[in-house]
N, CA, C and O atoms as a MOPAC input file, in Angstrom:
PM7 MOZYME 1SCF
protein

 N      1.19400 1    -1.14000 1     0.17500 1
 C      0.54400 1    -0.79300 1    -0.28600 1
 C      1.06000 1     1.32100 1     0.60300 1
 O      1.60100 1     1.67200 1     1.65200 1
 N      0.32000 1     2.27000 1    -0.91500 1
 C      1.48300 1     3.32000 1    -1.01700 1
 C      0.47300 1     4.39600 1    -0.20500 1
 O     -0.75400 1     4.44400 1    -0.27700 1
 N      1.56000 1     5.41400 1     0.75000 1
 C      0.80500 1     6.84900 1     1.33200 1
 C      1.35800 1     7.79700 1     0.36700 1
 O      2.47300 1     7.88100 1    -0.14900 1
 N     -0.07400 1     8.72300 1     0.22200 1
 C      0.49200 1    10.09700 1    -0.38100 1
 C      0.49800 1    11.01800 1     0.62300 1
 O     -0.32500 1    10.99800 1     1.53900 1
 N      1.22400 1    11.69100 1     0.53300 1
 C      1.15400 1    12.99400 1     1.40300 1
 C      0.84200 1    14.54600 1     0.90100 1
 O      1.77100 1    15.23400 1     0.47900 1
 N      0.03200 1    14.85400 1     0.94200 1
 C     -0.69900 1    15.57300 1     0.88900 1
 C     -0.84300 1    17.13000 1     1.55100 1
 O     -1.30000 1    17.05000 1     2.69100 1
 N     -0.64400 1    18.14700 1     1.24300 1
 C     -0.66000 1    19.50700 1     1.90700 1
 C     -1.98200 1    19.85100 1     2.15700 1
 O     -2.85700 1    19.31500 1     1.47700 1
 N     -2.34000 1    20.83700 1     3.21100 1
 C     -3.40600 1    21.20800 1     2.56600 1
 C     -3.64100 1    22.44800 1     4.10700 1
 O     -3.86000 1    22.10200 1     5.26800 1
 N     -3.50800 1    23.79600 1     3.60900 1
 C     -3.46400 1    24.64200 1     4.45200 1
 C     -2.70900 1    24.67800 1     5.90900 1
 O     -3.12400 1    24.80400 1     7.06100 1
 N     -1.33200 1    24.49800 1     5.29000 1
 C     -0.63500 1    24.23200 1     6.88700 1
 C     -0.53600 1    22.88700 1     7.30000 1
 O      0.36500 1    22.65300 1     8.10600 1
 N     -1.13000 1    22.10100 1     6.99800 1
 C     -1.16100 1    20.59800 1     7.52500 1
 C     -1.43800 1    19.55400 1     6.72700 1
 O     -2.34200 1    19.30000 1     5.93100 1
 N      0.07300 1    18.68900 1     7.31700 1
 C      0.31700 1    17.29500 1     6.09200 1
 C     -1.32700 1    16.39400 1     6.62300 1
 O     -1.88600 1    16.37000 1     7.72000 1
 N     -1.69600 1    15.74700 1     5.30200 1
 C     -2.60300 1    14.76100 1     5.37300 1
 C     -1.78000 1    13.49500 1     4.63400 1
 O     -1.09500 1    13.56100 1     3.61400 1
 N     -2.04600 1    12.38700 1     5.42400 1
 C     -0.93200 1    11.70500 1     4.82500 1
 C     -2.31500 1    10.85200 1     4.34800 1
 O     -3.14400 1    10.74900 1     5.25200 1
 N     -2.66400 1    10.25500 1     3.12000 1
 C     -3.48000 1     9.45500 1     2.60100 1
 C     -3.23200 1     7.91500 1     2.31700 1
 O     -2.31000 1     7.93300 1     1.50200 1
 N     -3.58400 1     6.51800 1     2.57200 1
 C     -2.98900 1     5.84600 1     1.96700 1
 C     -3.89600 1     5.01200 1     0.42200 1
 O     -5.11000 1     4.80900 1     0.40100 1
 N     -3.29000 1     4.78900 1    -0.29500 1
 C     -4.26900 1     3.78300 1    -1.63500 1
 C     -3.25100 1     2.89100 1    -1.96400 1
 O     -2.09900 1     2.92700 1    -2.39500 1
 N     -4.17500 1     1.98700 1    -1.56700 1
 C     -4.08500 1     0.51400 1    -2.28400 1
 C     -3.89400 1     0.52900 1    -3.87600 1
 O     -4.78700 1     0.43200 1    -4.71700 1
 N     -3.05200 1     0.61700 1    -4.00500 1
 C     -2.55600 1    -0.20000 1    -6.13600 1
 C     -3.46500 1    -0.78800 1    -6.20000 1
 O     -4.56300 1    -0.56200 1    -6.70800 1
 N     -2.90900 1    -1.90500 1    -5.48100 1
 C     -2.79400 1    -3.13300 1    -6.02900 1
 C     -4.94400 1    -2.90600 1    -6.32800 1
 O     -5.45100 1    -2.59800 1    -7.40700 1
 N     -5.59000 1    -3.13700 1    -5.23200 1
 C     -6.82700 1    -2.67100 1    -5.42700 1
 C     -7.46900 1    -1.70100 1    -6.13900 1
 O     -8.53900 1    -1.90200 1    -6.71300 1
 N     -6.93400 1    -0.74800 1    -6.13900 1
 C     -7.03500 1     0.17800 1    -6.99200 1
 C     -7.15300 1    -0.21900 1    -8.91300 1
 O     -7.93600 1     0.29300 1    -9.71400 1
 N     -5.92900 1    -1.42800 1    -9.22500 1
 C     -5.55600 1    -1.79600 1   -10.61800 1
 C     -6.84300 1    -3.02200 1   -10.67100 1
 O     -7.11900 1    -3.57600 1   -11.73500 1
 N     -7.48500 1    -3.30800 1    -9.52300 1
 C     -7.85800 1    -4.27400 1    -9.93100 1
 C     -9.70100 1    -4.17800 1    -9.60500 1
 O    -10.50700 1    -5.09500 1    -9.76000 1
 N     -9.95800 1    -2.89600 1    -9.16800 1
 C    -11.41600 1    -1.80000 1    -9.62000 1
 C    -11.09400 1    -1.95500 1   -10.84300 1
 O    -11.84900 1    -2.67900 1   -11.49100 1
 N     -9.94100 1    -1.36900 1   -11.53700 1
 C     -9.67200 1    -1.07100 1   -13.11100 1
 C     -9.87800 1    -1.70000 1   -13.87500 1
 O    -10.05500 1    -1.32800 1   -15.03500 1
 N     -9.92900 1    -3.01600 1   -13.42800 1
 C    -10.14300 1    -4.46800 1   -14.44400 1
 C    -11.65900 1    -4.72100 1   -14.14600 1
 O    -12.30200 1    -5.18800 1   -15.08600 1
 N    -12.02800 1    -4.58700 1   -13.49200 1
 C    -13.35500 1    -4.95800 1   -13.58000 1
 C    -14.46400 1    -4.05700 1   -13.94400 1
 O    -15.63400 1    -4.27700 1   -14.25800 1
 N    -13.58200 1    -2.69300 1   -13.78000 1
 C    -14.94200 1    -1.83400 1   -15.11800 1
 C    -14.54200 1    -1.72900 1   -16.08100 1
 O    -15.28200 1    -1.11700 1   -16.85200 1
 N    -13.25500 1    -2.19500 1   -16.63400 1
 C    -13.00500 1    -2.26700 1   -17.52700 1
 C    -14.10300 1    -3.61400 1   -18.56400 1
 O    -14.68900 1    -3.56900 1   -19.64500 1
 N    -13.93200 1    -4.59400 1   -17.57900 1
 C    -14.62700 1    -6.00400 1   -18.25000 1
 C    -16.20200 1    -5.79300 1   -18.45800 1
 O    -16.79600 1    -6.48300 1   -19.28600 1
 N    -16.93000 1    -4.73900 1   -17.62400 1
 C    -17.79400 1    -4.49300 1   -18.01800 1
 C    -17.69100 1    -2.86400 1   -19.52000 1
 O    -18.55200 1    -2.66800 1   -20.37800 1
 N    -16.96500 1    -2.39700 1   -19.41100 1
 C    -17.13800 1    -1.19100 1   -20.74000 1
 C    -16.10000 1    -1.61400 1   -21.73300 1
 O    -14.89300 1    -1.40300 1   -21.84700 1
 N    -17.26600 1    -2.49000 1   -22.61800 1
 C    -16.88900 1    -3.29200 1   -23.93800 1
 C    -17.86100 1    -4.18000 1   -24.37100 1
 O    -18.30400 1    -5.21900 1   -23.88200 1
 N    -18.16600 1    -3.40700 1   -25.65000 1
 C    -20.18000 1    -3.59600 1   -26.33300 1
 C    -19.97000 1    -5.14700 1   -26.13100 1
 O    -20.63500 1    -5.82300 1   -25.34700 1
 N    -19.20100 1    -5.51000 1   -26.74600 1
 C    -19.52100 1    -7.15800 1   -27.03800 1
 C    -19.60500 1    -8.16000 1   -25.01100 1
 O    -19.85900 1    -9.29200 1   -24.60100 1
 N    -19.30600 1    -7.14100 1   -24.54900 1
 C    -19.58400 1    -8.25000 1   -23.00200 1
 C    -20.73500 1    -7.29700 1   -22.70000 1
 O    -21.71200 1    -7.91800 1   -22.28000 1
 N    -20.87000 1    -6.34500 1   -22.76100 1
 C    -22.14300 1    -5.88200 1   -22.59300 1
 C    -23.32900 1    -6.25900 1   -23.33600 1
 O    -24.38600 1    -5.95800 1   -22.78100 1
 N    -23.40500 1    -6.80100 1   -24.37200 1
 C    -24.40800 1    -7.75000 1   -24.74000 1
 C    -24.48300 1    -9.41900 1   -24.46300 1
 O    -25.44300 1   -10.15300 1   -24.69200 1
 N    -23.53100 1    -9.68300 1   -24.05400 1
 C    -23.65800 1   -11.24700 1   -23.39900 1
 C    -24.24500 1   -10.74800 1   -22.07100 1
 O    -24.87700 1   -11.60500 1   -21.45300 1
 N    -24.19600 1   -10.01200 1   -21.73100 1
 C    -24.34100 1    -9.85200 1   -19.87400 1
 C    -26.28100 1    -9.49800 1   -20.52500 1
 O    -27.28800 1   -10.09000 1   -20.13700 1
 N    -26.20800 1    -8.50600 1   -21.44200 1
 C    -28.22500 1    -8.35200 1   -21.80400 1
 C    -28.76500 1    -9.72300 1   -21.73400 1
 O    -29.67800 1   -10.16500 1   -21.03700 1
 N    -27.55400 1   -10.65200 1   -23.12700 1
 C    -28.27300 1   -11.60200 1   -23.30900 1
 C    -28.88900 1   -12.43900 1   -22.36400 1
 O    -30.04800 1   -12.85400 1   -22.35100 1
 N    -27.80700 1   -12.66800 1   -21.43500 1
 C    -28.15900 1   -13.79200 1   -20.29200 1
 C    -29.22100 1   -13.35500 1   -19.46600 1
 O    -30.27400 1   -13.88600 1   -19.11500 1
 N    -28.51700 1   -11.89900 1   -19.16600 1
 C    -29.87300 1   -11.39500 1   -18.08800 1
 C    -31.39400 1   -11.35800 1   -19.31700 1
 O    -32.37100 1   -10.74400 1   -18.88600 1
 N    -31.46200 1   -11.68600 1   -20.05500 1
 C    -33.19500 1   -11.63100 1   -20.96800 1
 C    -33.05400 1   -13.21300 1   -21.08400 1
 O    -33.47200 1   -13.70800 1   -22.13100 1
 N    -32.58400 1   -13.94200 1   -20.25500 1
 C    -32.49100 1   -15.41600 1   -21.00700 1
 C    -32.84800 1   -15.97800 1   -19.72800 1
 O    -33.83500 1   -16.70100 1   -19.85700 1
 N    -32.18500 1   -15.89100 1   -17.88500 1
 C    -31.97900 1   -16.67400 1   -17.20200 1
 C    -30.88300 1   -16.89000 1   -17.01400 1
 O    -30.16100 1   -16.23300 1   -16.26500 1
 N    -30.39300 1   -18.34600 1   -17.99200 1
 C    -29.22000 1   -18.60600 1   -17.79100 1
 C    -29.07400 1   -19.09000 1   -19.24300 1
 O    -29.97700 1   -19.38000 1   -20.02700 1
 N    -27.55400 1   -19.12000 1   -19.46200 1
 C    -27.20500 1   -19.80500 1   -20.78100 1
 C    -26.03800 1   -20.53400 1   -20.81300 1
 O    -25.22600 1   -20.39000 1   -19.89900 1
 N    -25.84500 1   -21.22900 1   -21.64200 1
 C    -23.87900 1   -21.78700 1   -22.04700 1
 C    -24.07200 1   -21.28400 1   -22.95700 1
 O    -25.05200 1   -20.85900 1   -23.56800 1
 N    -22.20100 1   -21.36300 1   -23.16300 1
 C    -21.55900 1   -20.51800 1   -24.00500 1
 C    -21.89500 1   -21.35500 1   -25.21900 1
 O    -21.37400 1   -20.82500 1   -26.20000 1
 N    -22.45000 1   -22.27000 1   -25.49100 1
 C    -23.17500 1   -22.74900 1   -26.97600 1
 C    -23.82300 1   -21.98600 1   -27.77400 1
 O    -23.74400 1   -21.77400 1   -28.98400 1
 N    -24.93300 1   -21.32500 1   -26.37000 1
 C    -26.44100 1   -20.92000 1   -26.61200 1
 C    -25.74800 1   -19.47500 1   -27.56300 1
 O    -25.74700 1   -19.13600 1   -28.74700 1
 N    -25.18500 1   -18.89800 1   -26.22200 1
 C    -24.51500 1   -17.79300 1   -26.67400 1
 C    -23.65500 1   -17.25300 1   -27.56000 1
 O    -23.62500 1   -16.02300 1   -27.60900 1
 N    -22.71600 1   -18.07200 1   -28.50400 1
 C    -22.08400 1   -17.87500 1   -29.27500 1
 C    -22.79800 1   -18.53700 1   -30.96100 1
 O    -22.37600 1   -18.37100 1   -32.10500 1
 N    -23.86200 1   -19.21100 1   -30.50600 1
 C    -24.61400 1   -19.26700 1   -31.60900 1
 C    -25.55000 1   -18.08400 1   -31.90100 1
 O    -25.52200 1   -17.61500 1   -33.03900 1
 N    -26.57300 1   -17.43000 1   -30.76200 1
 C    -27.54900 1   -16.29100 1   -30.74200 1
 C    -26.70800 1   -15.29100 1   -30.78300 1
 O    -27.38700 1   -14.47800 1   -31.41000 1
 N    -25.28800 1   -14.54300 1   -30.47000 1
 C    -24.52100 1   -13.53600 1   -31.05700 1
 C    -23.60600 1   -13.81400 1   -32.49600 1
 O    -22.92900 1   -12.98700 1   -33.10600 1
 N    -23.85100 1   -15.44800 1   -32.86000 1
 C    -23.15700 1   -15.23500 1   -34.28100 1
 C    -20.75500 1   -15.14300 1   -33.81200 1
 O    -19.83600 1   -14.92000 1   -34.60000 1
 N    -20.72300 1   -15.35500 1   -32.71400 1
 C    -19.39400 1   -15.36600 1   -32.60400 1
 C    -18.69000 1   -16.71100 1   -32.94900 1
 O    -19.21600 1   -17.50100 1   -33.73300 1
 N    -17.61900 1   -16.93200 1   -32.41500 1
 C    -16.48300 1   -17.67300 1   -32.74500 1
 C    -16.61400 1   -18.26300 1   -31.14800 1
 O    -16.56800 1   -17.56700 1   -30.13400 1
 N    -16.81000 1   -19.91700 1   -31.21900 1
 C    -16.92600 1   -20.30900 1   -29.81400 1
 C    -15.77600 1   -19.56100 1   -28.57900 1
 O    -16.12200 1   -18.95600 1   -27.56400 1
 N    -14.23900 1   -19.85100 1   -29.08700 1
 C    -13.52700 1   -19.06300 1   -28.32200 1
 C    -13.55100 1   -17.89700 1   -27.94600 1
 O    -13.12300 1   -17.59400 1   -26.83300 1
 N    -14.24800 1   -16.65600 1   -29.11400 1
 C    -13.96500 1   -15.56800 1   -28.65000 1
 C    -14.81700 1   -15.23000 1   -27.40200 1
 O    -14.44100 1   -14.48900 1   -26.49500 1
 N    -16.45800 1   -16.10100 1   -27.49100 1
 C    -17.18200 1   -16.14600 1   -26.37300 1
 C    -16.71000 1   -16.62900 1   -25.18600 1
 O    -16.87500 1   -16.07000 1   -24.10100 1
 N    -16.17600 1   -17.56400 1   -25.35000 1
 C    -15.58700 1   -17.90800 1   -24.18800 1
 C    -14.75100 1   -17.07800 1   -23.76600 1
 O    -15.06100 1   -16.54800 1   -22.70000 1
 N    -13.35400 1   -16.63000 1   -24.43000 1
 C    -12.40400 1   -15.26900 1   -23.48100 1
 C    -13.03000 1   -14.58800 1   -23.14900 1
 O    -12.57300 1   -13.97100 1   -22.18700 1
 N    -15.00300 1   -13.98800 1   -23.77600 1
 C    -15.20600 1   -13.20200 1   -22.62900 1
 C    -15.69900 1   -13.30800 1   -21.59700 1
 O    -15.62900 1   -12.63000 1   -20.57200 1
 N    -16.27900 1   -14.28300 1   -21.88500 1
 C    -17.06300 1   -15.29000 1   -20.71000 1
 C    -15.74600 1   -15.14900 1   -19.59200 1
 O    -16.21100 1   -14.53700 1   -18.63000 1
 N    -14.61300 1   -15.39800 1   -19.39200 1
 C    -14.38700 1   -15.62700 1   -18.70900 1
 C    -13.59500 1   -14.21000 1   -18.00100 1
 O    -13.34800 1   -14.30900 1   -16.79900 1
 N    -13.24800 1   -13.08300 1   -18.60700 1
 C    -13.68200 1   -12.31700 1   -18.65400 1
 C    -14.51100 1   -11.26500 1   -17.61500 1
 O    -14.08200 1   -10.25400 1   -17.05800 1
 N    -15.54200 1   -11.73500 1   -17.57200 1
 C    -16.84200 1   -11.52100 1   -16.99600 1
 C    -16.96800 1   -12.26500 1   -15.66000 1
 O    -17.71200 1   -11.96500 1   -14.72600 1
 N    -16.16500 1   -13.21900 1   -15.73200 1
 C    -15.83200 1   -14.74900 1   -14.64100 1
 C    -15.23400 1   -13.75900 1   -13.55600 1
 O    -15.88600 1   -13.05100 1   -12.78900 1
 N    -13.52100 1   -13.88100 1   -13.67700 1
 C    -12.92500 1   -13.37900 1   -12.79900 1
 C    -13.73200 1   -12.07700 1   -12.82300 1
 O    -14.76900 1   -12.73900 1   -12.85900 1
 N    -14.23700 1   -10.66300 1   -12.83800 1
 C    -14.65000 1   -10.21100 1   -12.49800 1
 C    -16.08400 1   -10.14800 1   -11.36900 1
 O    -16.57600 1    -9.22400 1   -10.72200 1
 N    -16.45300 1   -11.68200 1   -11.52500 1
 C    -18.06600 1   -11.87000 1   -10.47900 1
 C    -19.08200 1   -11.29600 1   -11.19600 1
 O    -20.18400 1   -11.13700 1   -10.67000 1
 N    -18.76100 1   -10.80900 1   -12.84800 1
 C    -20.37300 1   -10.26300 1   -12.94000 1
 C    -21.18200 1   -11.49000 1   -13.77100 1
 O    -22.34000 1   -11.19900 1   -14.07100 1
 N    -20.74700 1   -12.72400 1   -14.14800 1
 C    -21.15000 1   -13.92100 1   -14.18400 1
 C    -21.24700 1   -14.62100 1   -12.97300 1
 O    -20.51800 1   -14.44200 1   -11.99800 1
 N    -22.11400 1   -15.37500 1   -13.05700 1
 C    -21.89300 1   -16.47200 1   -12.30500 1
 C    -21.81600 1   -17.89400 1   -13.31700 1
 O    -21.90200 1   -17.85600 1   -14.54400 1
 N    -21.61600 1   -19.26900 1   -12.40600 1
 C    -21.56700 1   -20.49700 1   -13.09900 1
 C    -22.24100 1   -21.35100 1   -12.38800 1
 O    -22.58400 1   -21.21800 1   -11.21400 1
 N    -22.48500 1   -22.44400 1   -13.25800 1
 C    -23.46100 1   -23.33800 1   -12.73100 1
 C    -23.40500 1   -24.76000 1   -13.41200 1
 O    -24.24300 1   -25.21300 1   -14.19100 1
 N    -22.28600 1   -25.35600 1   -12.97900 1
 C    -22.21000 1   -27.14200 1   -13.69700 1
 C    -22.91200 1   -28.31600 1   -13.60800 1
 O    -22.43800 1   -29.15300 1   -12.84000 1
 N    -24.11400 1   -28.64800 1   -14.30700 1
 C    -24.68800 1   -29.81900 1   -14.78800 1
 C    -24.22900 1   -30.68200 1   -15.92200 1
 O    -24.54600 1   -30.59700 1   -17.10900 1
 N    -23.31300 1   -31.64200 1   -15.25600 1
 C    -23.40800 1   -32.92800 1   -16.00900 1
 C    -21.85000 1   -31.66500 1   -16.54100 1
 O    -21.08700 1   -30.93200 1   -15.91100 1
 N    -22.10200 1   -32.11400 1   -18.37700 1
 C    -21.41700 1   -31.15600 1   -19.06100 1
 C    -21.22100 1   -30.03300 1   -19.81400 1
 O    -20.48100 1   -29.60000 1   -20.69700 1
 N    -22.36100 1   -29.65100 1   -18.99100 1
 C    -22.74100 1   -27.77600 1   -19.31800 1
 C    -22.38000 1   -27.39100 1   -18.18700 1
 O    -22.10300 1   -28.01800 1   -17.16400 1
 N    -22.40800 1   -25.74000 1   -18.55800 1
 C    -21.69200 1   -24.72100 1   -17.53700 1
 C    -22.70300 1   -23.72400 1   -18.01000 1
 O    -22.53100 1   -23.09300 1   -19.05300 1
 N    -23.68400 1   -23.58900 1   -17.29900 1
 C    -24.46300 1   -22.43300 1   -17.34200 1
 C    -24.07200 1   -20.90900 1   -16.89200 1
 O    -23.15400 1   -21.02500 1   -16.08000 1
 N    -24.29300 1   -19.94900 1   -17.02500 1
 C    -24.06200 1   -18.96600 1   -16.97500 1
 C    -25.18700 1   -18.45700 1   -16.76600 1
 O    -26.19200 1   -18.72800 1   -17.42300 1
 N    -25.12100 1   -17.49300 1   -15.62400 1
 C    -26.11800 1   -16.51400 1   -15.21400 1
 C    -25.80700 1   -14.89000 1   -14.66000 1
 O    -24.94300 1   -14.89600 1   -13.78400 1
 N    -26.14800 1   -13.99600 1   -14.87500 1
 C    -25.59000 1   -12.69300 1   -14.14400 1
 C    -26.00200 1   -12.74100 1   -12.91800 1
 O    -26.98300 1   -13.24200 1   -12.36900 1
 N    -24.87100 1   -11.99000 1   -12.47900 1
 C    -24.92400 1   -11.75900 1   -10.84100 1
 C    -24.98400 1   -10.37500 1   -10.52900 1
 O    -24.16400 1    -9.47900 1   -10.32900 1
 N    -26.45700 1   -10.51200 1   -10.55600 1
 C    -27.11400 1    -9.15400 1   -10.30600 1
 C    -26.71600 1    -8.20900 1    -9.06700 1
 O    -26.73800 1    -6.98600 1    -9.20300 1
 N    -26.24000 1    -9.00300 1    -7.48200 1
 C    -25.84700 1    -7.70900 1    -6.64400 1
 C    -24.66500 1    -7.43800 1    -7.43000 1
 O    -24.58100 1    -6.22600 1    -7.62800 1
 N    -23.64400 1    -8.14100 1    -7.99700 1
 C    -22.36700 1    -7.56500 1    -7.87700 1
 C    -22.40200 1    -6.07100 1    -9.12600 1
 O    -21.54900 1    -5.18500 1    -9.16800 1
 N    -23.62900 1    -6.17800 1   -10.01700 1
 C    -23.69000 1    -5.43900 1   -11.19900 1
 C    -24.44800 1    -4.28700 1   -10.07100 1
 O    -24.28500 1    -3.16400 1   -10.54800 1
 N    -24.98700 1    -4.23800 1    -9.13800 1
 C    -25.61500 1    -3.35300 1    -8.04900 1
 C    -24.49900 1    -2.62600 1    -7.65900 1
 O    -24.42600 1    -1.41600 1    -7.87400 1
 N    -23.47900 1    -3.35900 1    -7.01200 1
 C    -22.08900 1    -3.36000 1    -6.26600 1
 C    -21.47200 1    -2.14600 1    -7.55000 1
 O    -20.74900 1    -1.19000 1    -7.27000 1
 N    -21.80000 1    -2.37100 1    -8.47500 1
 C    -20.22900 1    -1.64500 1    -8.97400 1
 C    -21.19900 1    -0.44500 1    -9.17200 1
 O    -20.84300 1     0.61400 1    -8.65600 1
 N    -22.31300 1    -0.46700 1    -9.81600 1
 C    -23.56400 1     0.65700 1   -10.21200 1
 C    -23.10200 1     1.61000 1    -9.01400 1
 O    -22.63600 1     2.72300 1    -9.25500 1
 N    -23.23900 1     1.16700 1    -7.82300 1
 C    -23.14900 1     2.24500 1    -6.42000 1
 C    -21.73200 1     2.63100 1    -6.42400 1
 O    -21.43300 1     3.80700 1    -6.21600 1
 N    -20.61400 1     1.52000 1    -6.69900 1
 C    -19.36500 1     2.37600 1    -6.53100 1
 C    -19.21100 1     3.45800 1    -8.09800 1
 O    -18.36000 1     4.34800 1    -8.10100 1
 N    -19.62800 1     3.35700 1    -8.66600 1
 C    -19.33700 1     4.28700 1   -10.28900 1
 C    -20.27300 1     5.04500 1    -9.49500 1
 O    -19.56400 1     5.81700 1    -8.85000 1
 N    -21.58000 1     5.26200 1    -9.16600 1
 C    -22.56400 1     6.57700 1    -8.68500 1
 C    -21.59600 1     7.05300 1    -7.75400 1
 O    -21.50400 1     8.27200 1    -7.89800 1
 N    -20.93000 1     6.68900 1    -6.97700 1
 C    -20.11500 1     7.52600 1    -5.16100 1
 C    -18.70300 1     7.80800 1    -6.26600 1
 O    -18.26300 1     8.95400 1    -6.16800 1
 N    -18.29800 1     7.31100 1    -6.82400 1
 C    -17.28000 1     7.67100 1    -7.42100 1
 C    -17.59000 1     9.06800 1    -8.50800 1
 O    -16.86500 1     9.99500 1    -8.14700 1
 N    -18.32400 1     9.39900 1    -9.53100 1
 C    -18.80600 1    10.58500 1    -9.98100 1
 C    -19.52000 1    11.42100 1    -9.71800 1
 O    -19.98200 1    12.22600 1   -10.52700 1
 N    -19.81200 1    11.37200 1    -8.17500 1
 C    -20.45400 1    11.97800 1    -7.67400 1
 C    -19.75300 1    13.15500 1    -7.13600 1
 O    -20.37300 1    14.00400 1    -6.49700 1

């Protein structure tokens, strides 16, 4: 964790910034700031749960492209997965999206 020393009217204020956390937050925001990933989130949301096959067929993508984007959304905890036999079902993590929306709202206000 880094400490930044700021001066404010004859007093020093130390602010600690966890740059690892900042980088992680940036990656999470970047994961949803992508047109195709936004389409994937919307599609899954409209259908409740979907497999990667259903997603890439519906969006006319290569399977590898859909899988790569789903992996990014999974790492950011924006989509959830449920395994049923050989199928992995993807769902939208609404709680996580609400947390991100609140964070962004607080950040820009």
